[in-house]
Structure formats: structure tokens, C-alpha cells
C-alpha positions as a LaTeX table, in Angstrom:
\begin{tabular}{lrrr}
\hline
Residue & $x$ (\AA) & $y$ (\AA) & $z$ (\AA) \\
\hline
Met1 & 13.27 & $-5.64$ & $-1.92$ \\
Leu2 & 11.48 & $-5.24$ & $-5.20$ \\
Thr3 & 13.30 & $-4.12$ & $-8.31$ \\
Leu4 & 12.16 & $-0.96$ & $-10.10$ \\
Pro5 & 10.30 & $-2.99$ & $-12.77$ \\
Gln6 & 8.61 & $-5.02$ & $-10.01$ \\
Leu7 & 7.59 & $-1.81$ & $-8.23$ \\
Glu8 & 6.16 & $-0.44$ & $-11.48$ \\
Ser9 & 4.24 & $-3.68$ & $-12.03$ \\
Thr10 & 2.94 & $-3.52$ & $-8.47$ \\
Tyr11 & 1.85 & 0.10 & $-8.99$ \\
Asp12 & $-0.02$ & $-0.93$ & $-12.13$ \\
Leu13 & $-1.68$ & $-3.82$ & $-10.26$ \\
Leu14 & $-2.78$ & $-1.48$ & $-7.46$ \\
Ala15 & $-4.06$ & 1.15 & $-9.88$ \\
Glu16 & $-6.10$ & $-1.49$ & $-11.70$ \\
Ala17 & $-7.50$ & $-2.82$ & $-8.42$ \\
Ile18 & $-8.51$ & 0.70 & $-7.37$ \\
Asp19 & $-10.20$ & 1.23 & $-10.73$ \\
Asn20 & $-12.05$ & $-2.09$ & $-10.41$ \\
Ala21 & $-13.21$ & $-1.57$ & $-6.81$ \\
Pro22 & $-16.90$ & $-0.78$ & $-6.50$ \\
Ala23 & $-17.66$ & 2.93 & $-6.39$ \\
Gly24 & $-16.77$ & 4.51 & $-3.07$ \\
Thr25 & $-14.81$ & 1.50 & $-1.76$ \\
Ser26 & $-11.25$ & 2.16 & $-2.93$ \\
Glu27 & $-10.14$ & 3.49 & 0.47 \\
Leu28 & $-11.63$ & 0.47 & 2.24 \\
Met29 & $-9.97$ & $-1.88$ & $-0.27$ \\
Leu30 & $-6.59$ & $-0.18$ & 0.33 \\
Ala31 & $-7.06$ & $-0.39$ & 4.11 \\
Lys32 & $-7.86$ & $-4.11$ & 3.85 \\
Leu33 & $-4.84$ & $-4.63$ & 1.62 \\
Ala34 & $-2.61$ & $-2.75$ & 4.08 \\
Leu35 & $-3.80$ & $-5.00$ & 6.92 \\
Leu36 & $-3.20$ & $-8.14$ & 4.87 \\
Leu37 & 0.30 & $-6.98$ & 3.97 \\
Ala38 & 1.03 & $-5.98$ & 7.57 \\
Asn39 & $-0.05$ & $-9.43$ & 8.70 \\
Glu40 & 2.29 & $-11.00$ & 6.13 \\
Leu41 & 5.15 & $-8.78$ & 7.28 \\
Gly42 & 4.50 & $-9.70$ & 10.90 \\
Asp43 & 6.76 & $-7.03$ & 12.42 \\
Pro44 & 4.84 & $-4.34$ & 14.34 \\
Ala45 & 7.87 & $-2.05$ & 14.70 \\
Arg46 & 8.60 & $-2.22$ & 10.96 \\
Ile47 & 4.93 & $-1.60$ & 10.16 \\
Ala48 & 4.93 & 1.50 & 12.39 \\
Ala49 & 8.10 & 2.80 & 10.71 \\
Leu50 & 6.60 & 2.29 & 7.26 \\
Val51 & 3.38 & 4.07 & 8.24 \\
Gln52 & 5.44 & 7.04 & 9.43 \\
Ser53 & 7.50 & 6.97 & 6.23 \\
Ala54 & 4.37 & 7.00 & 4.08 \\
Leu55 & 2.95 & 9.93 & 6.05 \\
Ala56 & 6.21 & 11.85 & 5.80 \\
Glu57 & 6.26 & 11.39 & 2.03 \\
Leu58 & 2.70 & 12.70 & 1.74 \\
Arg59 & 3.54 & 15.76 & 3.83 \\
Ala60 & 6.61 & 16.46 & 1.70 \\
Asp61 & 4.52 & 16.64 & $-1.49$ \\
\hline
\end{tabular}
């Protein structure tokens, strides 16, 4: 698990990457990143649970 400062640093890194992605490609870049991270995680059940968690958080907003 990441610490709060590590999460904040990761958020900053992602925000910068989104800003630096060519126009109109930020969603594709995030999808590619998600697939790379999923491959690193290597646990399909955990990936599915995290996808559902992310969706639930968006719906709660």
C-alpha cells in the first residue's frame, strides 16, 4: 500500500502525464496505463474488484 504522500505524488505524476499527452489522447493514455498496471498486478479477480470500486466511487460523487 502507498502512503498518503506517495499517493499524492502519484496523483501529481498522473496529472502531469495527462497534461503532457497529445491533445485528445488522455483517455487512451489512461487506458494503456491501466492495462500495464493490471498486467503488473497479475490478479484478474483483484483487477475486477478494483474496477468495480472505481465505478462505485464515481457513481457516489
